[in-house]
Every structure is written in C-alpha cells, then in structure tokens.
N, C-alpha and C positions, 0 to 999 in steps of 0.2 A: 390519443397517441400516448405512448409511455416511454420514458427513458429511466430505467431503474437498473442499478448494478448492485449485486451482493457478492462480496469477496471474502474468503477466509484464507488467511495465509500468514507468513512470518515477515516481520519488519526486517529489512536488510541492513539498515544502518540507523543510528539515532536520528530522530526528526530534527529538521532545521526550521527555526521560527524567526520571523521578523515582524516589524510593525510598519504599516504604511504611514505616509504623511498625514492621512486622515484619521489615524488611530486604530485602524483595523489590524488585528493579529492574523497573520497568514503563516500556517505551518505546513511544510512539505515533508512527506515521507515516501519511502519506497517499500512495496510489499511484494513478495514472491509467492506465486501459487504454482502448483504442479499437477500434472495428470499423466497417466500411463502413456508412454511412447508407443507408436504403432509402426510395424514394418510395412513393406510395399504391398503386402496382402491385406493390410488393415488389422492385423492381429497384434496384441501386446506380446512382449517378449522379455526374457530375463537376462541379466548379465552373467558373467562367469561365476559370481558368488551366489547366484540364485535369486537375486533381488529384481523386482520388476523395474525396468528402465523407465525413467520419468523425463518428460519435457517440462522445462520451467518457463514461466512467463513473469516478467517484472512489470509492476504497475506503479505509475506515479499518482500519488494521492495528495490532494490539497484540502486543508481544513481551515475554517475561518473563525474568528472571534473566540467565544468561550470554548467551543470544541477544540479549536486550535491551541488554546492555552493549556487545556487538560492533556491533549496529546503530547505537546511539547514537554510538559512536566512529568507525566507518568509513563510514557511509552519509550521503550528502548530496543536496541538491536536484539533480534532473536525472539522477541515476544510474538505470540500468536494473537492475531486480532481478527475481528469480523468488521467489515466496513459496508455500510449502505450509503448509496449516493447516486450520482448520475455521470454519464460520460460527457466530457466536454472536449470538443475539437477546436484547435486554433491554427491559424496560418499567418505567416509573416514573411517579410523579405529580409534576407541577411545582408551583410555589408557588401557582398558581391552581387547583389540584386537577384539572388536565386530564391525562388519561392520555397519556403519550408513549411512543414506541417507537424503538429503535435497532438497528443491525446493525453488526457489526464482524467482522473475520477475526482469530482467535487463531492466531498463527504458530507453527508447529513448526520451520520451516526457512526461512532467507532466504539466497539465493545472490546475490552481487554480480556482475552480468553485465558491467558497465562500471565504470570509476572515476568518482567523483563530481566535481563542479566544484571542490571545495575542495582546496587544497594540503596541508591538515592530515592527509590520509589516506595519505601516502606510505609509512607503515609497514604499510598494509593488506596482507593476503595477496595473492599474485600471482593475476592473472586471465588465463585463456586467452582471448585476443581473436581 
C-alpha cells in the first residue's frame, strides 16, 4: 500500500513555525494548486477575456524539524514550491461535542522552484530557473 502526494503550487501566505515542548520544530504553510474548470458537459471553458477558467484547491502542509526550519526561513508568500509527502487525516471533538475532521499533507521534501517575494531570503540556496 502507498500513500504518496506530490504537489506543485504557490505558497498562499508566509509559513508559521513553532517549537513543541519536546523541541520539535513544526512549520505550517498553505499551498494553492489549480486545474482547468469544467462545465456541465465536462469540457473546459474560457472567461470573457479568453483565459481558461481554473478551479483552485488549498492544501495545508506540515513540515517537521530541519525541513520545517528551512521552510520557515526561506519560504515566503507567492513562492512556487514542489512538495512530496503523505496525506494525514485527523478527527477530533470540538467544544460543542461535534465530531470534526481534517486533512493535511505531512511533507518529506520541499523544493523551492522560485524565489519568494521577501528580500530576507537572499541567503537561500541557488535555484535553477
């Protein structure tokens, strides 16, 4: 059995990082991917300006330890990234005793495909553009 995810998309906001009581770095980020939208006949279509209409999906990504530190330091909003990891589902009960469900990608690898919008990452590793 296999649980492998590969995403290529743009970071929607700067990553948020924290450290657990046990010293583990946990970094969360959101990545958006898109694909051509389809009409009721299953065909792609264009908007009034002639561009193919897209459907967007937003993905929650979690990175740990060294990977989490690198993502927190060098990744910024608008940056194109490639993520390899696995899907992780969670369930919990909220304060009103309602069962809730969530889904995230636990990243094993994050490649920076472009530089982010921030000038703070000028020490980031070189990127082949």
